[in-house]
C-alpha positions as CSV (number, residue, x, y, z in Angstrom):
1,X,-47.2,4.3,120.5
2,X,-44.7,5.8,123.0
3,X,-42.2,3.1,122.1
4,X,-42.4,3.8,118.4
5,X,-41.8,7.5,119.2
6,X,-38.6,6.7,121.0
7,X,-37.4,4.5,118.2
8,X,-38.1,7.2,115.7
9,X,-36.2,9.8,117.8
10,X,-33.3,7.5,118.2
11,X,-33.2,6.8,114.5
12,X,-33.4,10.5,113.7
13,X,-30.5,11.3,116.0
14,X,-28.3,8.6,114.4
15,X,-29.1,9.9,111.0
16,X,-28.3,13.5,112.0
17,X,-25.0,12.5,113.5
18,X,-23.8,10.8,110.3
19,X,-24.8,13.6,108.0
20,X,-22.1,15.8,106.3
21,X,-23.6,18.8,108.0
22,X,-22.0,17.7,111.3
23,X,-18.6,17.3,109.8
24,X,-15.9,20.0,110.1
25,X,-15.5,22.2,107.0
26,X,-12.4,22.2,105.0
27,X,-10.2,25.2,105.3
28,X,-10.5,27.9,102.6
29,X,-6.8,27.3,101.8
30,X,-7.4,23.6,101.3
31,X,-10.4,24.2,99.0
32,X,-8.4,26.7,96.9
33,X,-5.5,24.4,96.5
34,X,-7.8,21.5,95.5
35,X,-9.5,23.7,93.0
36,X,-6.2,24.4,91.3
37,X,-5.6,20.8,90.5
38,X,-8.1,19.7,87.8
39,X,-7.0,16.1,88.1
40,X,-7.9,16.0,91.8
41,X,-11.4,17.2,90.9
42,X,-12.0,14.8,88.1
43,X,-10.1,11.9,89.5
44,X,-8.3,11.4,86.2
45,X,-4.7,10.2,86.2
46,X,-2.0,12.3,84.6
47,X,-1.8,11.6,80.9
48,X,1.9,10.5,81.3
49,X,1.3,8.4,84.4
50,X,2.1,5.1,82.7
51,X,5.6,6.5,82.1
52,X,6.2,7.6,85.7
53,X,9.7,6.7,86.9
54,X,8.8,6.4,90.6
55,X,5.0,5.8,90.7
56,X,3.8,9.4,90.0
57,X,4.4,12.2,87.6
58,X,5.4,15.5,89.2
59,X,2.8,18.0,88.1
60,X,4.5,21.2,86.9
61,X,6.0,23.1,84.0
62,X,8.2,20.2,82.9
63,X,5.4,17.7,82.6
64,X,3.2,20.4,81.0
65,X,6.0,21.1,78.4
66,X,6.4,17.5,77.5
67,X,2.6,17.2,76.9
68,X,2.6,20.3,74.8
69,X,5.5,18.9,72.6
70,X,3.5,15.7,72.2
71,X,0.4,17.7,71.3
72,X,2.4,19.8,68.8
73,X,4.0,16.7,67.2
74,X,0.6,15.0,66.8
75,X,-1.7,18.0,66.0
76,X,0.4,20.6,64.1
77,X,0.9,20.4,60.4
78,X,4.3,18.8,59.5
79,X,5.6,22.0,57.9
80,X,5.1,24.2,60.9
81,X,7.8,25.4,63.3
82,X,5.9,23.9,66.3
83,X,5.9,20.5,64.7
84,X,9.6,20.7,63.9
85,X,10.5,21.8,67.4
86,X,8.4,19.0,68.9
87,X,10.1,16.4,66.6
88,X,13.5,17.7,67.7
89,X,12.7,17.7,71.4
90,X,10.9,14.3,71.4
91,X,13.2,12.4,69.1
92,X,16.6,14.1,68.5
93,X,17.4,16.0,71.7
94,X,20.2,14.4,73.6
95,X,19.9,16.4,76.8
96,X,16.7,18.6,77.0
97,X,14.2,15.7,76.7
98,X,16.0,13.7,79.4
99,X,16.4,16.6,81.8
100,X,12.7,17.6,81.4
101,X,11.6,14.0,81.9
102,X,13.8,13.6,85.0
103,X,12.4,16.8,86.5
104,X,8.9,15.6,85.8
105,X,9.4,12.2,87.3
106,X,9.1,10.4,83.9
107,X,11.1,7.5,82.5
108,X,12.6,9.2,79.5
109,X,13.7,6.0,77.7
110,X,10.2,4.4,78.1
111,X,8.4,7.5,76.8
112,X,10.8,8.0,73.9
113,X,10.5,4.3,72.9
114,X,6.7,4.5,73.1
115,X,6.7,7.7,70.9
116,X,9.1,6.1,68.4
117,X,6.7,3.2,68.0
118,X,4.0,5.6,67.0
119,X,6.1,7.7,64.7
120,X,4.9,7.6,61.1
């Protein structure tokens, strides 16, 4: 009986040492920063990640704007101003599209080629 008690105590100590309760807590700043990045929480890749120029899209206003223009092109009615602006930006712009893509870490030629292949 006494031997079994020692084994149980030893097993219990090992279990306690490995539990998350004994791990240091993340700092409040780290938790706040992590909560501001929804992709980090869900584990989903950036929607434009397959067009990344150097492995990763740079999260920020430029990537967000490109996504908004794609959304406006696909979801807005063709006669709306938003749709027209999106068409110009995505297909006709000679500078704005390329600058935004460069600042977002996106291969502009690859993305534009992909979008053109889906253009009605």
